C-alpha positions in Angstrom: -46.9 10.7 68.7 -43.4 11.0 66.6 -40.4 11.8 68.8 -38.0 14.6 67.8 -35.4 12.3 66.7 -37.4 10.2 64.5 -39.0 13.6 62.8 -35.4 14.5 62.2 -34.3 11.6 60.3 -38.0 11.4 58.1 -37.2 15.1 57.1 -33.5 14.5 56.3 -34.6 11.6 54.2 -37.2 13.5 52.3 -34.6 16.2 52.1 -32.1 13.9 50.5 -34.6 12.4 48.4 -35.4 16.1 47.0 -31.9 17.1 46.7 -31.3 13.9 44.4 -34.1 14.9 42.1 -32.4 18.2 41.7 -29.2 16.4 39.8 -29.9 14.8 36.4 -28.5 11.1 36.3 -25.4 10.4 34.7 -25.4 8.1 31.6 -23.3 5.4 32.0 -22.2 2.2 29.8 -19.0 1.7 27.5 -19.9 1.8 23.6 -18.2 -0.3 21.4 -16.3 1.1 18.3 -17.8 0.3 15.1 -16.5 0.7 11.4 -18.7 1.0 8.5 -17.6 0.8 4.9 -18.3 3.9 2.7 -22.0 2.9 1.8 -23.0 2.2 5.5 -22.5 -1.4 5.4 -20.9 -2.8 8.5 -17.2 -4.1 8.7 -16.6 -4.6 12.3 -17.8 -4.1 15.8 -15.1 -4.5 18.5 -15.9 -5.6 22.2 -16.4 -2.8 24.9 -14.5 -3.1 28.0 -17.0 -5.1 29.3 -16.5 -8.0 26.8 -19.8 -7.1 25.1 -20.9 -5.6 21.7 -23.0 -2.6 22.2 -23.8 0.3 19.6 -23.7 3.8 20.5 -27.3 5.0 21.4 -29.4 6.4 18.5 -32.5 8.9 18.7 -33.7 7.5 15.6 -35.8 4.4 16.5 -38.0 2.2 14.4 -41.5 2.9 15.2 -42.0 -0.7 14.7 -39.7 -1.8 17.4 -41.5 1.0 19.7 -44.7 -0.3 19.2 -43.8 -3.8 19.9 -42.1 -3.1 23.0 -44.3 -0.5 24.4 -47.3 -3.1 23.8 -45.3 -6.2 25.3 -43.8 -4.1 28.4 -45.3 -0.9 29.2 -48.4 0.0 27.7 -48.7 3.4 29.7 -45.0 4.4 29.1 -46.2 7.9 28.0 -48.7 8.3 30.6 -47.0 7.6 33.9 -44.4 9.4 35.7 -41.8 6.6 35.5 -44.0 4.5 37.9 -47.1 3.2 36.8 -49.5 3.0 39.9 -52.0 0.8 38.0 -49.2 -1.8 37.2 -48.1 -1.8 40.7 -51.5 -2.2 42.4 -52.1 -5.4 39.7 -48.5 -6.6 40.6 -49.2 -6.5 44.5 -52.6 -8.4 43.7 -51.0 -11.0 41.6 -47.9 -11.7 43.9 -50.5 -11.7 46.7 -52.8 -14.4 45.1 -49.5 -16.3 43.9 -47.9 -16.4 47.4 -44.8 -15.4 45.5 -43.2 -12.7 43.7 -44.3 -13.1 40.0 -44.6 -9.5 38.8 -42.2 -6.5 39.6 -44.6 -3.8 37.8 -41.5 -2.3 36.0 -41.7 0.3 33.8 -39.5 0.8 30.8 -37.8 3.8 32.8 -37.3 1.5 36.0 -35.8 -1.2 33.6 -33.4 1.7 32.6 -32.5 2.2 36.1 -32.1 -1.5 36.7 -29.9 -2.2 33.9 -27.5 0.8 34.5 -27.3 -0.2 38.3 -27.8 -4.1 38.4 -28.0 -6.0 41.4 -30.5 -8.6 43.2 -33.6 -8.1 43.0 -35.1 -6.9 46.5 -37.8 -4.8 47.8 -34.8 -1.9 48.6 -33.5 -2.4 44.9 -37.0 -1.9 43.5 -37.2 1.5 45.6 -34.1 2.5 44.4 -35.2 1.9 40.9 -38.2 3.8 41.6 -36.0 6.8 43.0 -33.9 6.5 39.9 -36.9 6.4 37.9 -38.3 9.7 38.8 -34.9 11.3 38.3 -34.8 10.4 34.7 -38.8 11.3 34.4 -37.7 15.0 35.6 -34.7 15.3 33.6 -35.3 13.8 30.3 -38.2 13.4 27.6 -39.8 10.2 27.1 -38.3 9.6 23.8 -34.8 10.1 25.5 -35.6 7.4 28.0 -36.8 4.8 25.5 -33.7 5.5 23.2 -31.5 4.7 26.2 -33.7 1.8 27.0 -33.2 0.7 23.3 -29.3 1.4 23.5 -28.9 -0.8 26.8 -31.5 -3.5 26.8 -29.9 -7.2 26.6 -30.5 -9.2 23.5 -28.7 -12.4 24.8 -25.1 -13.5 25.4 -23.1 -10.5 24.8 -25.1 -8.7 22.4 -26.5 -5.2 24.0 -29.1 -2.8 22.3 -31.5 -3.0 19.7 -29.1 -1.7 17.0 -26.4 -4.2 18.0 -29.0 -7.0 17.6 -30.2 -5.9 14.5 -26.9 -5.8 12.9 -26.0 -9.3 14.6 -29.1 -11.2 13.8 -30.3 -9.6 10.5 -27.5 -7.6 8.9 -28.7 -4.4 8.9 -29.6 -1.4 11.0 -32.9 -0.8 13.0 -34.3 1.5 10.5 -35.0 -1.3 8.2 -36.7 -4.1 10.4 -40.0 -5.6 10.0 -43.0 -6.3 12.1 -41.6 -9.8 12.8 -38.3 -8.5 13.8 -39.5 -6.0 15.8 -41.7 -8.4 17.6 -38.5 -10.8 18.2 -36.6 -7.9 19.5 -39.2 -7.0 21.8 -39.4 -10.5 23.3 -35.6 -11.2 23.6 -34.7 -9.0 26.8 -37.6 -10.6 28.7 -35.7 -13.8 29.3 -32.2 -13.2 27.7 -30.6 -16.2 29.2 -32.8 -18.8 28.2 -35.2 -17.6 25.8 -32.6 -16.7 22.8 -32.2 -17.4 19.1 -29.8 -20.4 20.0 -32.1 -21.9 22.9 -35.7 -22.6 22.7 -36.3 -21.6 19.3 -39.5 -23.3 18.8 -41.1 -21.6 22.0 -39.7 -18.2 20.7 -41.2 -18.3 17.4 -44.7 -19.2 19.2 -44.4 -16.4 21.5 -43.2 -13.8 18.5 -46.2 -14.8 16.4 -48.5 -14.4 19.4 -47.2 -10.9 20.0 -47.7 -10.3 16.5 -51.4 -11.4 16.7 -51.8 -8.9 19.5 -50.4 -6.1 17.8 -52.9 -7.0 15.1 -55.6 -7.1 17.5 -54.4 -3.8 18.6 -54.7 -2.4 15.5 -51.2 -1.7 14.7 -50.7 -4.4 11.8 -53.0 -5.0 8.9 -54.0 -8.8 8.2 -52.0 -8.8 4.9 -48.8 -7.6 6.7 -49.6 -10.0 9.7 -49.9 -13.0 7.2 -46.2 -12.2 5.7 -44.9 -11.6 9.4 -46.0 -15.1 10.6 -44.6 -16.7 7.6 -40.9 -15.0 8.2 -38.5 -17.5 9.9 -36.3 -16.6 12.8 -32.7 -15.7 11.8 -29.9 -18.2 11.9 -27.3 -17.9 14.4 -23.7 -18.4 13.1 -21.6 -19.9 15.5 -18.8 -17.1 15.0 -19.4 -13.5 14.1 -16.6 -12.8 11.8 -16.6 -9.4 10.4 -15.0 -8.1 6.7 -11.8 -6.6 6.2 -10.3 -7.3 9.3 -6.7 -5.9 8.4 -8.2 -2.9 7.1 -10.1 -2.7 10.3 -7.3 -3.4 12.6 -5.3 -0.6 10.8 -8.2 2.1 11.1 -8.8 1.0 14.9 -4.8 1.7 15.3 -4.9 4.9 13.7 -8.0 6.5 15.1 -8.1 5.4 18.7 -10.2 8.2 19.9 -13.2 7.8 17.5 -16.1 5.4 18.3 -17.9 5.4 15.1 -15.6 5.4 12.1 -16.9 5.6 8.4 -14.4 3.6 6.5 -13.6 4.4 2.7 -13.8 0.7 1.8 -16.2 0.2 -1.3 -17.9 -3.1 -0.7 -18.4 -3.7 -4.6 -14.7 -2.9 -4.9 -13.9 -5.1 -1.9 -15.9 -8.1 -3.2 -14.2 -8.2 -6.2 -11.0 -7.8 -5.0 -11.3 -10.7 -2.8 -13.2 -12.8 -5.2 -10.4 -12.3 -7.9 -7.5 -12.6 -5.6 -8.7 -15.7 -4.2 -9.2 -17.5 -7.4 -5.8 -16.2 -8.7 -4.1 -17.5 -5.3 -5.5 -20.8 -5.6 -3.9 -20.9 -9.1 -0.2 -19.7 -8.1 -0.7 -21.9 -4.8 -0.3 -24.7 -6.9 3.3 -24.6 -7.2 4.5 -22.5 -4.4 3.6 -21.8 -0.8 2.8 -17.8 -1.1 0.3 -14.9 0.2 -1.0 -12.0 -1.4 -1.8 -8.6 -0.5 -3.4 -5.8 -2.3 -4.0 -2.1 -1.9 -6.6 -0.3 -4.1 -7.0 3.6 -4.0 -8.8 6.5 -5.7 -6.0 8.3 -7.4 -7.2 11.6 -7.3 -8.7 11.1 -3.7 -6.2 8.5 -2.1 -9.2 6.9 -0.7 -8.6 3.3 0.1 -11.5 1.4 -1.6 -10.0 -2.1 -1.5 -7.5 -3.8 0.9 -6.4 -7.1 1.4 -3.9 -7.9 4.0 -3.5 -11.7 3.0 -5.6 -14.3 1.4 -7.2 -15.7 4.3 -6.7 -13.8 7.8 -7.3 -17.2 9.7 -5.1 -19.2 7.8 -2.2 -19.8 10.5 -0.3 -22.1 8.4 0.3 -19.4 6.0 0.8 -16.5 8.7 -2.7 -15.1 7.4 -3.0 -12.7 10.3 0.2 -10.6 9.0 -0.9 -7.4 7.2 0.8 -7.2 3.9 -0.2 -4.1 3.4 1.7 -2.3 6.0 4.6 -4.8 6.4 8.2 -3.5 5.4 9.2 -5.6 2.4 12.4 -5.6 0.4 11.8 -3.1 -2.4 13.5 -4.8 -5.4 13.0 -2.6 -8.5 10.1 -0.7 -7.4 12.1 2.5 -6.7 13.5 2.9 -9.5 11.0 5.2 -11.2 11.6 7.8 -8.5 15.4 7.8 -9.0 15.2 8.4 -12.6 12.6 11.1 -12.0 14.9 12.9 -9.6 17.8 12.4 -12.0 16.1 14.1 -14.8 15.0 17.1 -12.3 18.6 17.5 -11.4 20.1 16.8 -14.6 22.4 16.1 -16.5 19.6 13.3 -17.8 16.6 13.4 -20.0 14.4 10.8 -20.8 16.2 10.2 -24.0 19.7 10.3 -22.8 21.9 7.3 -23.5 23.3 5.3 -20.3 25.9 2.6 -20.6 24.9 -0.8 -19.8 28.4 -2.3 -19.4 30.2 -4.4 -16.6 31.2 -2.3 -14.3 32.4 -2.1 -10.4 32.0 0.3 -7.7 34.4 -0.3 -4.8 34.1 -4.0 -5.2 30.2 -3.9 -5.4 29.3 -5.4 -9.2 25.7 -5.1 -10.0 24.2 -7.3 -12.5 21.0 -7.3 -14.6 18.6 -9.9 -14.1 19.4 -11.8 -17.1 23.1 -11.4 -16.8 23.3 -9.7 -20.1 24.4 -6.2 -21.2 22.9 -4.2 -23.7 26.1 -1.7 -24.3 24.2 1.9 -24.3 20.3 2.5 -24.6 17.9 5.6 -23.7 17.3 6.3 -20.2 13.6 5.4 -20.6 14.3 2.1 -22.4 16.8 1.3 -19.0 13.6 2.2 -16.9 11.0 -0.1 -19.0 13.3 -3.0 -18.9 14.2 -2.4 -15.2 18.0 -3.0 -15.9 20.2 -2.8 -12.8 23.3 -1.6 -14.0 21.9 1.7 -15.5 19.9 2.1 -12.1 23.2 1.7 -9.8 24.9 4.2 -12.2 22.5 6.7 -11.9 22.3 6.3 -8.1 26.1 6.7 -7.9 25.8 10.1 -9.8 22.7 11.5 -8.0 23.9 10.4 -4.7 22.8 7.6 -1.9 22.5 10.2 0.8 20.2 12.6 -1.4 18.0 9.7 -2.6 17.8 8.3 1.1 16.6 11.6 1.9 14.0 12.2 -0.4 12.6 8.7 0.1 12.2 9.5 4.0 10.5 12.8 3.1 8.2 10.9 0.6 7.0 8.6 3.3 9.1 5.8 3.5 9.3 5.1 7.1 10.7 1.5 6.7 14.4 3.1 6.1 15.8 2.7 9.5 19.8 2.3 8.5 21.8 5.1 7.3 22.7 6.0 3.5 26.3 4.6 3.9 24.8 1.2 5.3 22.4 0.9 2.3 25.0 2.0 0.1 24.2 1.7 -4.0 22.2 -1.6 -3.1 19.3 0.7 -2.2 18.0 1.1 -5.6 18.3 -3.0 -6.0 15.8 -3.7 -2.9 18.5 -2.8 0.0 15.9 -1.0 1.6 12.4 -1.6 2.6 8.8 -0.6 2.2 5.2 -1.1 2.2 2.0 -0.9 -0.1 0.9 1.6 2.1 3.9 3.8 1.5 4.5 2.8 -2.3 1.1 3.3 -3.4 0.5 7.2 -2.5 4.2 7.5 -4.5 2.4 6.1 -7.6 -0.3 7.8 -7.5 1.7 11.1 -7.2 2.8 10.3 -11.0 -1.0 11.0 -11.9 -1.4 13.8 -9.5 1.3 16.1 -11.0 4.1 15.5 -8.8 1.7 15.9 -5.3 1.7 13.0 -3.1 -1.9 12.2 -2.0 -1.9 10.9 1.6 -4.1 7.9 2.2 -7.7 8.4 3.4 -8.8 5.5 5.7 -12.1 7.3 6.7 -14.4 9.3 5.0 -14.4 12.2 7.4 -10.7 12.6 7.8 -9.2 15.8 7.3 -6.8 15.7 4.0 -3.2 16.5 4.9 -1.3 18.9 3.0 -0.2 17.3 -0.6 3.6 18.1 -0.7 4.8 18.6 -4.3 7.8 16.1 -4.5 8.3 16.2 -8.3 7.9 18.8 -11.0 4.9 18.4 -13.0 6.7 17.9 -16.3 9.0 15.4 -14.3 5.9 13.2 -13.0 4.6 13.6 -16.9 7.5 12.0 -18.5 7.8 9.2 -15.8 4.1 8.2 -16.6 4.6 8.3 -20.1 7.6 5.8 -19.9 5.9 3.7 -17.5 3.2 3.5 -20.0 4.1 3.6 -23.4 7.0 1.6 -23.6 6.4 -2.2 -23.4 9.0 -4.6 -21.9 9.1 -7.5 -24.0 8.2 -10.0 -21.0 5.4 -8.1 -20.3 3.9 -8.4 -23.9 1.4 -11.1 -22.9 0.0 -9.3 -20.0 -0.4 -6.2 -22.3 -2.3 -8.5 -24.8 -4.6 -9.5 -22.0 -5.2 -6.1 -20.7 -8.0 -3.5 -22.5 -5.5 -1.1 -24.2 -8.5 1.2 -24.0 -7.3 1.8 -20.2 -3.6 2.9 -20.1 -2.0 2.2 -16.8 1.6 3.5 -15.8 3.0 0.5 -13.9 6.0 -0.9 -12.6 7.2 -4.2 -11.1 10.0 -5.4 -8.7 11.6 -8.6 -7.5 13.5 -8.5 -4.4 16.9 -10.4 -3.9 16.4 -14.2 -3.4 13.1 -14.1 -4.8 11.3 -13.4 -1.5 8.9 -10.4 -2.8 7.1 -9.9 -5.9 5.9 -6.4 -6.4 3.6 -4.9 -9.3 2.1 -1.3 -9.0 -0.1 0.7 -11.6 -1.7 3.9 -12.0 -4.3 5.6 -14.1 -6.5 8.5 -13.3 -9.2 6.4 -11.6 -7.1 3.5 -9.4 -3.8 3.2 -8.1 -3.4 -0.7 -7.2 -0.5 -2.3 -5.4 0.2 -5.8 -5.4 2.6 -7.9 -3.5 3.1 -11.4 -3.8 5.5 -13.2 -1.5 6.1 -15.6 1.8 5.2 -14.2 5.1 7.7 -16.7 6.3 10.7 -14.7 4.9 11.6 -17.6 2.7 12.6 -17.5 -0.9 10.0 -19.0 -3.5 11.1 -20.4 -6.6 10.7 -18.6 -9.7 9.0 -15.9 -8.0 9.1 -12.5 -10.0 7.2 -9.3 -10.4 6.0 -10.1 -14.0 5.1 -13.7 -13.5 3.5 -13.5 -10.1 2.1 -10.1 -9.4 1.7 -8.3 -12.5 -1.1 -10.8 -13.8 -3.0 -9.9 -11.0 -2.7 -6.4 -11.3 -4.3 -6.5 -14.9 -6.9 -8.4 -13.6 -7.9 -6.1 -11.0 -7.7 -3.1 -13.4 -9.8 -4.8 -16.3 -12.2 -5.5 -13.8 -12.7 -2.1 -11.9 -11.8 0.7 -14.6 -14.8 2.3 -16.3 -14.0 1.7 -20.5 -16.5 4.3 -20.7 -14.1 7.0 -19.2 -11.4 9.1 -20.4 -8.8 7.6 -18.2 -5.8 9.5 -19.3 -4.9 13.3 -18.9 -3.3 15.2 -21.9 -0.1 16.6 -21.0 -0.8 19.3 -18.2 2.4 21.0 -16.8 3.8 24.2 -15.9 7.3 25.8 -14.9 9.1 23.9 -17.5 11.8 24.9 -20.2 12.1 23.3 -23.7 15.5 22.5 -24.4 17.1 21.0 -27.7 18.6 17.8 -27.4 20.5 15.7 -29.7 18.1 12.7 -31.1 21.1 10.3 -30.7 22.9 11.1 -27.4 19.7 12.5 -25.6 21.9 15.6 -24.1 21.9 18.9 -24.7 22.5 19.3 -28.8 25.6 21.2 -30.0 26.1 22.6 -33.3 27.5 19.6 -34.9 24.5 17.0 -33.8 22.7 16.3 -37.1 19.5 15.6 -35.9 18.0 17.6 -33.0 14.6 17.7 -31.3 12.9 19.6 -28.4 12.0 18.4 -25.1 10.2 20.0 -22.3 12.4 19.6 -19.1 11.9 20.7 -15.3 13.2 24.2 -14.7 16.5 25.2 -12.5 18.2 21.7 -13.2 21.5 21.9 -11.4 23.1 20.2 -14.2 23.2 20.1 -17.6 25.7 18.5 -20.4 26.1 18.6 -23.8 26.1 15.7 -26.3 29.4 13.9 -26.5 28.4 11.1 -29.0 29.2 13.4 -32.0 32.7 14.4 -32.5 34.1 16.5 -35.3 37.4 15.5 -36.8 39.5 16.5 -39.8 40.6 13.3 -41.9 42.9 13.0 -45.0 41.2 12.3 -48.1 43.8 10.1 -49.2 44.5 7.9 -46.1 41.4 8.1 -44.0 43.3 8.8 -41.0 42.3 11.6 -38.5 45.0 14.2 -39.1 45.8 17.2 -37.1 47.9 20.3 -37.3 51.0 18.5 -36.8 50.5 15.8 -39.3 48.3 17.1 -42.5 48.5 18.4 -45.6 45.8 21.3 -45.9 45.0 20.3 -49.4 44.0 16.9 -48.4 41.7 17.3 -45.4 38.0 17.1 -44.9 35.9 17.7 -42.0 33.5 15.1 -41.0 31.3 14.3 -37.9 31.3 10.7 -36.5 29.7 8.9 -33.7 31.9 8.2 -30.4 31.3 5.3 -28.0 33.5 4.1 -25.2 35.6 1.0 -25.9 33.2 -0.6 -22.9 30.3 0.3 -24.8 31.7 -0.8 -28.5 32.9 -4.2 -26.8 29.4 -5.0 -25.5 27.9 -3.9 -29.0 30.3 -6.0 -31.0 29.4 -9.0 -29.0 25.6 -8.7 -29.9 26.5 -8.1 -33.6 25.3 -4.1 -33.1 28.7 -2.5 -33.3 28.6 0.9 -34.7 30.6 2.1 -37.5 34.3 1.9 -36.3 35.9 5.5 -35.4 38.5 6.9 -37.3 42.1 6.3 -36.1 44.7 9.1 -35.9 47.6 9.0 -38.1 49.7 6.7 -36.6 52.7 8.5 -37.7 51.8 11.8 -36.2 53.9 13.1 -33.4 51.0 14.4 -31.4 50.0 12.3 -28.2 46.2 12.0 -28.6 44.3 12.2 -25.1 41.5 10.4 -27.0 42.4 6.7 -25.9 41.2 3.8 -27.9 41.0 1.1 -25.1 40.1 0.9 -21.0 40.7 -1.3 -18.2 37.3 -2.3 -16.9 38.2 -4.7 -14.2 39.8 -4.0 -11.7 39.1 -0.3 -11.7 41.8 1.9 -10.4 42.0 2.1 -6.7 40.1 -1.0 -6.3 39.9 -3.0 -3.4 39.4 -6.7 -3.9 38.0 -9.0 -1.4 39.2 -12.7 -2.6 38.7 -16.0 -0.1 41.8 -17.8 0.3 43.9 -14.6 -0.7 46.8 -14.6 1.8 50.5 -15.1 2.2 50.3 -18.9 1.7 47.6 -19.4 -0.8 46.5 -17.2 -3.8 43.1 -16.9 -5.5 42.3 -15.9 -9.2 40.2 -13.2 -10.5 39.6 -12.2 -14.2 40.6 -8.7 -15.4 38.6 -7.4 -18.2 39.7 -4.6 -20.8 37.6 -3.0 -23.7 39.1 -1.7 -27.3 37.4 0.3 -29.8 39.0 -1.7 -32.8 37.3 -5.0 -33.4 40.8 -6.7 -34.3 42.9 -5.3 -31.8 45.4 -7.1 -29.9 46.2 -6.3 -26.2 49.4 -7.1 -24.0 49.0 -7.6 -20.3 51.2 -7.2 -17.4 51.1 -7.9 -13.6 53.9 -5.5 -11.3 55.5 -5.2 -14.8 55.6 -9.1 -15.4 54.1 -10.2 -18.5 50.9 -12.2 -18.4 50.1 -12.7 -22.0 47.9 -11.1 -24.8 44.4 -11.4 -25.8 42.1 -10.6 -29.0 38.5 -10.1 -29.7 37.6 -10.5 -26.0 40.1 -9.2 -23.9 39.9 -10.9 -20.3 42.9 -12.2 -18.7 42.9 -14.7 -15.6 45.5 -13.3 -12.6 46.5 -15.1 -9.4 47.2 -13.0 -6.5 47.6 -13.1 -2.9 47.0 -10.4 -0.1 48.8 -7.3 -1.2 49.3 -4.3 -3.4 49.3 -4.7 -7.6 49.6 -3.1 -10.6 47.8 -4.3 -13.8 49.1 -3.0 -17.1 47.5 -3.1 -20.6 49.2 -2.1 -23.7 47.6 -1.9 -27.5 49.8 -2.2 -30.8 50.2 1.3 -31.0 52.2 1.4 -27.8 49.7 3.3 -25.8 49.9 1.8 -22.0 47.2 2.0 -19.4 47.6 0.9 -15.9 45.4 0.2 -12.7 46.3 0.2 -9.1 44.3 -2.3 -6.8 44.8 -3.9 -3.5 43.8 -7.6 -2.7 42.6 -8.6 1.0 41.4 -11.9 2.2 38.0 -12.7 3.0 
């Protein structure tokens, strides 16, 4: 007879058991983060918090796998309630006969309970598993229980779950497995620490084949399928499970930390071609220099990343291959020039045809130089851009304003500009700032997307951000036409290699000291950015965008672009105005400009400028001099229009043999003082501050002063603080020796016209 105390305890246990059955079991386990490419191929699996690879649970389970597991582990799975009484009786009988525990009578449901709460295998642990199994059977369907088993079953080492095992061992998902693979996966959890693909392979193969034969005998497999399955070898085990596109995977992981399953935008075929072409090209250029390569390929219209190469070899520690060159900020060189020229056209007064001076120039001690150290004198804006000349670019930036350009770049997504506009100064357009391929490629896509910046798309299901209109449509059209139609002489060899049926708007850039080489191009299908350089930050001999990055850019466009498609838009732009410009100067035409044309320009331009290259003058028919009302004979006059250029431009053109027809001189006997001077002081400019090494009170250093005259045979006299220095003809350069202090340099021509520039010298 039970005592009252025992009855209360027993009743309490029954009540506790009943209450626990009322609450659904909690799902446990930490899933790995997984990244697929755009076609569903696996790119990366990350370890979970338990240092395991574990795919999330899938409700779609292979019927082959289910048949193999249930036949091997739990034939009456769909008939019992979590505990199989027949299996329990059989296990008791076997254990009694053997004198030890040989069978635990665990069902699939009980195995799920044990895997979720692992511990020592004791009698009380078995009771706990049985209780948990009852709870699961009460709250979940059989298919849900089996799906959970499939997701947490150990497959050897740190591989957990059938889906993980399929990708690890076979390279595809569980829906594609064969009968041989299904049988293998059913066996692996039986003794995962010993009976796995790295140990006892012969024994594992034997047991797999025995299970296949049993499945055939039970009617699951036909004879033909059985014979084929028995011939299938076990998968090979690689010592390292290395994944694809490591740099891209790391970027996606950091950008989308709250998502477990990521469907990336990478196109496997594009990525394979990119890696093959870049590797072959890298082997060639590495024969001459220690460089690395980074490439970003996007769809122009969508911004989806289809190819991503952070470095040539991720595991190359000597070349710092783990650095992601796509996201790294590097000196931009000339790669930002198209956008400065675009903004200059939008604000005015520039047009694509505007003439820009390319002569020696100084900006408060800063003297930009073209890459080849030469000068062109004067040339159209579009040619200055395609030739990537530095002096015109600096002049345009000076006119546009460093602060305004800096603000536009920041707004356009260049987050590497950490310094203030004043700290960058005019060198900003020559590579003084830094940017990354991930920031620059969307800007070049913008040229094809009518001035709208298309954000990069890293994963397929990401929500597109608002694409900001950074340039007017007509401006984007002009810049892409300039970067497409006008070929640079040093690029001619690459154009010959490139399929001319696939037009590309493109630009190169080289940073100071030959540390970074850029080439970025865009057509309607692709936008491709290439960077070549040294992750160690050192200079690379003879490195340039045209020689190092452009060949790879063209190889990729040739390989990826569809020749059958019409890959260039016809001019489509709205909100523009048609302006009549002078064909010579490229500025708004006046009534004296002999040749004119209409050009579409952005609306609401803040600045406009009329042509200054044509000047109407009155000359004497007899003497040929320009005359005015103070010196003319009215019956001897003739009105003409002639071209007008600055002395500095004429001086440069004279050296290259391209000097225009000499301008008509004003009557030397005229009493009028003409405002139009025939010469100018090029250097030093008025108000300049010169910093010369060694210039102090005790030691003097020199510099070369430069002037330019419109007349070829003009003679100039030079003065320093009123003291005569000497005279020059043809090339007007004068050596000047000075110490620290303030000075005046004066120049006078044969007509008595005198110019003067004040400057200050400070020691460095």
